[in-house]
C-alpha positions as a LaTeX table, in Angstrom:
\begin{tabular}{lrrr}
\hline
Residue & $x$ (\AA) & $y$ (\AA) & $z$ (\AA) \\
\hline
Met1 & $-11.51$ & 21.23 & 1.18 \\
Ala2 & $-11.02$ & 17.44 & 0.93 \\
Lys3 & $-14.79$ & 16.78 & 1.15 \\
Gln4 & $-15.51$ & 19.38 & $-1.50$ \\
Met5 & $-12.93$ & 17.86 & $-3.86$ \\
Gln6 & $-14.14$ & 14.33 & $-3.21$ \\
Ala7 & $-17.56$ & 15.34 & $-4.45$ \\
Leu8 & $-15.95$ & 16.60 & $-7.64$ \\
Ala9 & $-13.63$ & 13.65 & $-8.16$ \\
Val10 & $-16.08$ & 10.80 & $-7.63$ \\
Val11 & $-18.61$ & 10.95 & $-10.45$ \\
Ser12 & $-20.42$ & 8.30 & $-12.44$ \\
Asp13 & $-19.22$ & 9.28 & $-15.92$ \\
Leu14 & $-16.04$ & 10.83 & $-17.21$ \\
Asp15 & $-17.95$ & 13.05 & $-19.61$ \\
Arg16 & $-20.05$ & 14.45 & $-16.75$ \\
Tyr17 & $-16.90$ & 15.13 & $-14.78$ \\
Met18 & $-15.22$ & 16.85 & $-17.72$ \\
Ala19 & $-18.27$ & 18.99 & $-18.35$ \\
Gln20 & $-18.25$ & 19.96 & $-14.68$ \\
Ile21 & $-14.60$ & 20.96 & $-14.39$ \\
Ser22 & $-14.61$ & 22.78 & $-17.73$ \\
Lys23 & $-16.65$ & 25.47 & $-16.00$ \\
Tyr24 & $-13.60$ & 26.54 & $-14.01$ \\
Pro25 & $-11.40$ & 28.98 & $-15.99$ \\
Val26 & $-7.61$ & 28.75 & $-16.23$ \\
Leu27 & $-6.06$ & 31.25 & $-13.84$ \\
Ser28 & $-3.65$ & 33.95 & $-14.89$ \\
Arg29 & $-0.31$ & 34.10 & $-13.09$ \\
Ala30 & $-1.48$ & 37.11 & $-11.07$ \\
Gln31 & $-4.75$ & 35.42 & $-10.06$ \\
Glu32 & $-2.94$ & 32.25 & $-9.09$ \\
Thr33 & $-0.37$ & 34.12 & $-7.00$ \\
Asp34 & $-3.08$ & 36.06 & $-5.18$ \\
Leu35 & $-5.00$ & 32.88 & $-4.34$ \\
Ala36 & $-1.86$ & 31.03 & $-3.28$ \\
Leu37 & $-0.84$ & 33.85 & $-0.94$ \\
Arg38 & $-4.33$ & 33.96 & 0.58 \\
Trp39 & $-4.22$ & 30.22 & 1.21 \\
Arg40 & $-0.68$ & 30.22 & 2.61 \\
Asp41 & $-0.94$ & 33.37 & 4.73 \\
Thr42 & $-4.53$ & 33.24 & 5.96 \\
Gly43 & $-5.65$ & 29.64 & 5.46 \\
Asp44 & $-8.43$ & 30.76 & 3.11 \\
Val45 & $-10.04$ & 27.43 & 2.13 \\
Glu46 & $-11.98$ & 29.01 & $-0.72$ \\
Ala47 & $-8.70$ & 30.22 & $-2.25$ \\
Ala48 & $-7.26$ & 26.71 & $-2.02$ \\
His49 & $-10.42$ & 25.27 & $-3.58$ \\
Ala50 & $-10.14$ & 27.73 & $-6.47$ \\
Leu51 & $-6.51$ & 26.71 & $-7.07$ \\
Val52 & $-7.46$ & 23.04 & $-7.19$ \\
Thr53 & $-10.51$ & 23.34 & $-9.42$ \\
Ala54 & $-8.69$ & 25.55 & $-11.93$ \\
Asn55 & $-6.08$ & 22.82 & $-12.46$ \\
Leu56 & $-8.27$ & 19.70 & $-12.51$ \\
Arg57 & $-8.20$ & 19.61 & $-16.32$ \\
Phe58 & $-4.47$ & 18.94 & $-16.13$ \\
Val59 & $-5.08$ & 16.06 & $-13.72$ \\
Val60 & $-7.38$ & 14.46 & $-16.31$ \\
Lys61 & $-4.77$ & 14.99 & $-19.01$ \\
Ile62 & $-2.07$ & 13.30 & $-16.92$ \\
Ala63 & $-4.37$ & 10.49 & $-15.79$ \\
Asn64 & $-5.29$ & 9.79 & $-19.42$ \\
Glu65 & $-1.66$ & 8.88 & $-20.12$ \\
Tyr66 & $-2.09$ & 5.88 & $-17.80$ \\
Arg67 & $-5.41$ & 4.62 & $-19.21$ \\
Gly68 & $-3.84$ & 1.35 & $-20.43$ \\
Tyr69 & $-2.34$ & 0.37 & $-17.07$ \\
Gly70 & $-5.25$ & $-1.68$ & $-15.83$ \\
Ala71 & $-7.16$ & 0.94 & $-13.80$ \\
Arg72 & $-10.31$ & 2.94 & $-14.46$ \\
Ile73 & $-9.60$ & 6.44 & $-15.70$ \\
Leu74 & $-11.83$ & 7.97 & $-13.01$ \\
Asp75 & $-9.88$ & 6.17 & $-10.29$ \\
Leu76 & $-6.69$ & 7.64 & $-11.71$ \\
Val77 & $-8.27$ & 11.09 & $-11.89$ \\
Gln78 & $-9.34$ & 10.82 & $-8.26$ \\
Glu79 & $-5.85$ & 9.82 & $-7.12$ \\
Gly80 & $-4.29$ & 12.55 & $-9.23$ \\
Ser81 & $-6.68$ & 15.06 & $-7.68$ \\
Val82 & $-5.45$ & 14.08 & $-4.23$ \\
Gly83 & $-1.91$ & 14.70 & $-5.46$ \\
Leu84 & $-2.99$ & 18.10 & $-6.75$ \\
Met85 & $-4.47$ & 18.97 & $-3.35$ \\
Met86 & $-1.21$ & 17.97 & $-1.69$ \\
Ala87 & 0.67 & 20.20 & $-4.13$ \\
Val88 & $-1.60$ & 23.14 & $-3.29$ \\
Lys89 & $-0.99$ & 22.52 & 0.40 \\
Lys90 & 2.79 & 22.68 & $-0.07$ \\
Phe91 & 3.00 & 25.24 & $-2.88$ \\
Asp92 & 5.17 & 28.31 & $-2.25$ \\
Pro93 & 4.22 & 31.14 & $-4.65$ \\
Asp94 & 7.36 & 33.08 & $-3.71$ \\
Lys95 & 9.56 & 30.64 & $-5.65$ \\
Gly96 & 8.33 & 32.05 & $-8.95$ \\
Tyr97 & 6.99 & 29.05 & $-10.85$ \\
Arg98 & 3.38 & 28.18 & $-11.64$ \\
Leu99 & 1.37 & 25.79 & $-9.48$ \\
Ile100 & 0.92 & 23.15 & $-12.19$ \\
Thr101 & 4.69 & 23.08 & $-12.79$ \\
Tyr102 & 5.11 & 22.07 & $-9.16$ \\
Ala103 & 1.98 & 19.91 & $-9.01$ \\
Val104 & 2.87 & 17.57 & $-11.90$ \\
Phe105 & 5.28 & 15.69 & $-9.61$ \\
Trp106 & 2.63 & 15.19 & $-6.93$ \\
Ile107 & $-0.09$ & 14.20 & $-9.42$ \\
Arg108 & 2.10 & 11.57 & $-11.05$ \\
Ser109 & 3.36 & 10.35 & $-7.69$ \\
Tyr110 & $-0.13$ & 9.65 & $-6.39$ \\
Ile111 & $-1.17$ & 7.97 & $-9.64$ \\
His112 & 1.96 & 5.80 & $-9.62$ \\
Ser113 & 1.39 & 4.80 & $-6.00$ \\
Phe114 & $-2.21$ & 3.87 & $-6.74$ \\
Leu115 & $-1.29$ & 1.77 & $-9.76$ \\
Met116 & 1.42 & $-0.09$ & $-7.90$ \\
Ser117 & $-0.84$ & $-0.80$ & $-4.92$ \\
Thr118 & $-3.89$ & $-2.14$ & $-6.74$ \\
Ala119 & $-4.62$ & $-5.84$ & $-6.49$ \\
Arg120 & $-3.63$ & $-6.55$ & $-10.08$ \\
Met121 & $-0.28$ & $-4.87$ & $-9.54$ \\
Ile122 & 0.76 & $-6.74$ & $-6.38$ \\
Lys123 & 1.91 & $-9.81$ & $-8.29$ \\
Ile124 & 3.86 & $-8.03$ & $-11.00$ \\
Gly125 & 4.88 & $-4.82$ & $-9.24$ \\
Thr126 & 7.02 & $-6.10$ & $-6.40$ \\
Thr127 & 10.50 & $-5.90$ & $-7.93$ \\
Arg128 & 12.53 & $-3.06$ & $-9.37$ \\
Ala129 & 12.59 & $-4.81$ & $-12.76$ \\
His130 & 8.82 & $-5.09$ & $-12.83$ \\
Arg131 & 8.35 & $-1.46$ & $-11.87$ \\
Lys132 & 10.75 & $-0.48$ & $-14.65$ \\
Leu133 & 8.74 & $-2.53$ & $-17.13$ \\
Phe134 & 5.44 & $-1.17$ & $-15.89$ \\
Phe135 & 6.36 & 2.45 & $-16.51$ \\
Lys136 & 8.72 & 2.14 & $-19.50$ \\
Leu137 & 7.51 & $-0.70$ & $-21.71$ \\
Arg138 & 4.63 & 1.16 & $-23.38$ \\
Ser139 & 6.84 & 4.15 & $-24.14$ \\
Leu140 & 9.60 & 1.97 & $-25.59$ \\
Lys141 & 7.15 & 0.05 & $-27.78$ \\
Gly142 & 5.79 & 3.33 & $-29.07$ \\
Lys143 & 9.26 & 4.51 & $-30.05$ \\
Leu144 & 10.00 & 1.20 & $-31.80$ \\
Ser145 & 6.72 & 1.37 & $-33.72$ \\
Ala146 & 7.60 & 4.89 & $-34.85$ \\
Lys147 & 10.82 & 3.46 & $-36.29$ \\
Gly148 & 8.89 & 0.85 & $-38.24$ \\
Met149 & 9.52 & $-2.04$ & $-35.83$ \\
Thr150 & 5.89 & $-3.11$ & $-35.45$ \\
Gly151 & 6.30 & $-6.86$ & $-34.83$ \\
Arg152 & 5.38 & $-7.77$ & $-31.25$ \\
Asp153 & 8.09 & $-10.41$ & $-30.84$ \\
Gln154 & 10.73 & $-8.06$ & $-32.19$ \\
Gln155 & 9.57 & $-5.27$ & $-29.88$ \\
Leu156 & 9.60 & $-7.53$ & $-26.82$ \\
Asp157 & 13.04 & $-8.90$ & $-27.65$ \\
Ile158 & 14.44 & $-5.38$ & $-27.91$ \\
Ala159 & 12.62 & $-4.30$ & $-24.73$ \\
Ser160 & 14.06 & $-7.26$ & $-22.85$ \\
Glu161 & 17.55 & $-6.34$ & $-23.97$ \\
Gln162 & 17.33 & $-2.58$ & $-23.43$ \\
Leu163 & 15.51 & $-2.74$ & $-20.09$ \\
Glu164 & 17.60 & $-5.70$ & $-18.93$ \\
Val165 & 14.58 & $-7.73$ & $-17.88$ \\
Asn166 & 13.85 & $-11.42$ & $-18.51$ \\
Arg167 & 11.96 & $-11.97$ & $-21.80$ \\
Asp168 & 9.15 & $-13.94$ & $-20.11$ \\
Glu169 & 8.57 & $-11.09$ & $-17.65$ \\
Val170 & 8.45 & $-8.61$ & $-20.53$ \\
Glu171 & 5.81 & $-10.70$ & $-22.28$ \\
Glu172 & 3.75 & $-11.03$ & $-19.09$ \\
Met173 & 3.79 & $-7.29$ & $-18.55$ \\
Asp174 & 2.90 & $-6.64$ & $-22.18$ \\
Arg175 & $-0.17$ & $-8.86$ & $-21.86$ \\
His176 & $-1.21$ & $-6.96$ & $-18.75$ \\
Leu177 & $-0.80$ & $-3.61$ & $-20.44$ \\
Ala178 & $-2.79$ & $-4.71$ & $-23.48$ \\
Gly179 & $-5.99$ & $-3.54$ & $-21.77$ \\
Arg180 & $-7.57$ & $-0.26$ & $-22.78$ \\
Asp181 & $-9.51$ & 2.39 & $-20.90$ \\
Ala182 & $-11.55$ & 5.43 & $-21.87$ \\
Ser183 & $-9.78$ & 7.93 & $-24.06$ \\
Leu184 & $-10.21$ & 11.67 & $-24.07$ \\
Asp185 & $-10.81$ & 11.33 & $-27.81$ \\
Met186 & $-13.80$ & 9.03 & $-27.26$ \\
Pro187 & $-17.09$ & 10.65 & $-28.36$ \\
Val188 & $-19.42$ & 11.67 & $-25.56$ \\
Ala189 & $-22.78$ & 9.98 & $-26.09$ \\
Gln190 & $-24.87$ & 12.96 & $-25.10$ \\
Thr191 & $-23.12$ & 15.48 & $-27.31$ \\
Gly192 & $-21.25$ & 13.61 & $-30.03$ \\
Thr193 & $-18.13$ & 15.65 & $-29.26$ \\
Ser194 & $-14.98$ & 14.25 & $-27.69$ \\
Leu195 & $-14.05$ & 14.69 & $-24.05$ \\
Ile196 & $-10.98$ & 16.69 & $-24.99$ \\
Asp197 & $-13.27$ & 19.19 & $-26.72$ \\
Leu198 & $-14.88$ & 19.95 & $-23.38$ \\
Met199 & $-11.64$ & 21.48 & $-22.15$ \\
Pro200 & $-12.00$ & 25.23 & $-22.68$ \\
Ala201 & $-9.53$ & 26.87 & $-25.02$ \\
Asp202 & $-6.97$ & 29.20 & $-23.51$ \\
Gln203 & $-4.73$ & 31.82 & $-25.06$ \\
Glu204 & $-1.95$ & 29.26 & $-25.31$ \\
Asn205 & $-2.66$ & 25.98 & $-27.07$ \\
Gln206 & $-3.38$ & 23.40 & $-24.35$ \\
Glu207 & $-1.09$ & 20.78 & $-25.88$ \\
Asp208 & 1.79 & 23.25 & $-26.17$ \\
Met209 & 1.15 & 24.54 & $-22.66$ \\
Phe210 & 1.19 & 21.08 & $-21.16$ \\
Ala211 & 4.35 & 20.06 & $-23.01$ \\
Arg212 & 6.07 & 23.20 & $-21.75$ \\
Leu213 & 4.86 & 22.65 & $-18.19$ \\
Glu214 & 6.07 & 19.06 & $-18.26$ \\
Val215 & 9.57 & 20.21 & $-19.19$ \\
Glu216 & 9.50 & 22.91 & $-16.54$ \\
Ala217 & 8.24 & 20.47 & $-13.92$ \\
His218 & 10.99 & 17.96 & $-14.67$ \\
Arg219 & 13.62 & 20.67 & $-14.53$ \\
Ser220 & 12.25 & 22.15 & $-11.31$ \\
Ala221 & 12.05 & 18.73 & $-9.64$ \\
Met222 & 15.66 & 17.94 & $-10.55$ \\
Ile223 & 16.90 & 21.30 & $-9.32$ \\
Glu224 & 14.96 & 21.05 & $-6.04$ \\
Ser225 & 16.41 & 17.60 & $-5.47$ \\
Ala226 & 19.95 & 18.75 & $-6.28$ \\
Leu227 & 19.63 & 21.70 & $-3.90$ \\
Gly228 & 19.38 & 19.16 & $-1.10$ \\
Asp229 & 23.09 & 18.46 & $-1.57$ \\
Leu230 & 23.96 & 22.05 & $-0.65$ \\
Asn231 & 24.28 & 23.57 & 2.79 \\
Glu232 & 21.93 & 26.35 & 3.89 \\
Arg233 & 24.24 & 29.21 & 2.88 \\
Glu234 & 24.92 & 27.70 & $-0.54$ \\
Arg235 & 21.20 & 27.18 & $-1.20$ \\
Asp236 & 20.43 & 30.74 & $-0.17$ \\
Ile237 & 23.03 & 32.17 & $-2.54$ \\
Val238 & 21.96 & 29.97 & $-5.47$ \\
Arg239 & 18.30 & 30.87 & $-5.00$ \\
Lys240 & 19.04 & 34.59 & $-4.81$ \\
Arg241 & 21.45 & 34.55 & $-7.74$ \\
His242 & 20.00 & 31.99 & $-10.15$ \\
Leu243 & 16.44 & 30.96 & $-9.20$ \\
Thr244 & 14.72 & 34.33 & $-9.28$ \\
Asp245 & 13.59 & 36.78 & $-11.92$ \\
Asp246 & 15.49 & 39.55 & $-10.11$ \\
Pro247 & 18.99 & 38.26 & $-9.19$ \\
Val248 & 20.64 & 39.83 & $-6.14$ \\
Gln249 & 24.11 & 41.31 & $-6.61$ \\
Leu250 & 27.10 & 39.70 & $-4.91$ \\
Lys251 & 27.83 & 42.76 & $-2.78$ \\
Asp252 & 24.23 & 42.88 & $-1.51$ \\
Ile253 & 24.27 & 39.21 & $-0.53$ \\
Gly254 & 27.63 & 39.76 & 1.15 \\
Ala255 & 26.21 & 42.64 & 3.14 \\
Gln256 & 23.27 & 40.50 & 4.25 \\
Met257 & 25.54 & 37.64 & 5.33 \\
Gly258 & 28.34 & 39.77 & 6.74 \\
Ile259 & 30.97 & 38.51 & 4.29 \\
Thr260 & 32.80 & 40.01 & 1.30 \\
Lys261 & 31.41 & 39.77 & $-2.22$ \\
Gln262 & 34.54 & 37.79 & $-3.14$ \\
Arg263 & 33.62 & 35.21 & $-0.52$ \\
Val264 & 30.05 & 35.08 & $-1.85$ \\
Ala265 & 31.45 & 34.45 & $-5.34$ \\
Gln266 & 33.59 & 31.60 & $-4.00$ \\
Ile267 & 30.61 & 29.98 & $-2.27$ \\
Glu268 & 28.50 & 30.45 & $-5.39$ \\
His269 & 31.15 & 28.80 & $-7.58$ \\
Arg270 & 31.42 & 25.86 & $-5.20$ \\
Ala271 & 27.64 & 25.48 & $-4.96$ \\
Leu272 & 27.15 & 25.55 & $-8.74$ \\
Lys273 & 29.84 & 22.91 & $-9.14$ \\
Lys274 & 28.07 & 20.68 & $-6.61$ \\
Leu275 & 24.75 & 21.30 & $-8.37$ \\
Lys276 & 26.24 & 20.35 & $-11.72$ \\
Glu277 & 27.50 & 17.07 & $-10.32$ \\
Ala278 & 24.19 & 16.29 & $-8.62$ \\
Leu279 & 22.21 & 17.02 & $-11.79$ \\
Lys280 & 24.61 & 14.87 & $-13.83$ \\
Asp281 & 24.01 & 11.96 & $-11.47$ \\
Ala282 & 20.24 & 12.47 & $-11.65$ \\
Ala283 & 20.12 & 12.61 & $-15.45$ \\
\hline
\end{tabular}
């Protein structure tokens, strides 16, 4: 599968790549589940390939967010595609959420790792403060501009204060991030249309879908992380009671575990309290 995806990811032009991946339709939930089960249960490589190709458009969309970070957009797409493949490898369709909801974490993780490991990032990406600047400065400047604070010096002063980073380091990072890369709104020479237009329309607006999936991904990632603070019995009860479309009754869980439903309720209460604290700390 890796060789097949490498052939897709490494192309000479972004518009050619977009035209290529636009041929793959968005999967319905039922289609996605069927393919994911085939891959997980039988190792069907073609099923895994179909899962990856159907979600490559989202990789491009995520990679495009990082186009001003000093790397070529196609390099970011390639790294994000590797993250997507890793997500497919680890995806569990029985947990009830869509693949892209789970994959967003892996896509971003691989893109972040690539950005921080490139030669231009070694000098300015070695401390926690620099990493904070690298991933938060552009967003903060955008918010300040939206509030009418458009002066560069004013923006950098506020960024230095809010991010608690030396003013000179903020200015150095801002100069680095001043570069630009290809945008999905850039016209394609051969067609005159924009790259974003090459993404096929779906029943749900793509922008709305992606915004929703981003929220779901963040929530899922936080919950999965918080579940690590629970013991095996607590996790099992929380999953069966709160992380499924068909919650299991207390008495049924008790029967499965050989304990009373009152005891299940006590464990559930304790687990939810621990989850609440873990999520508060992660916020």
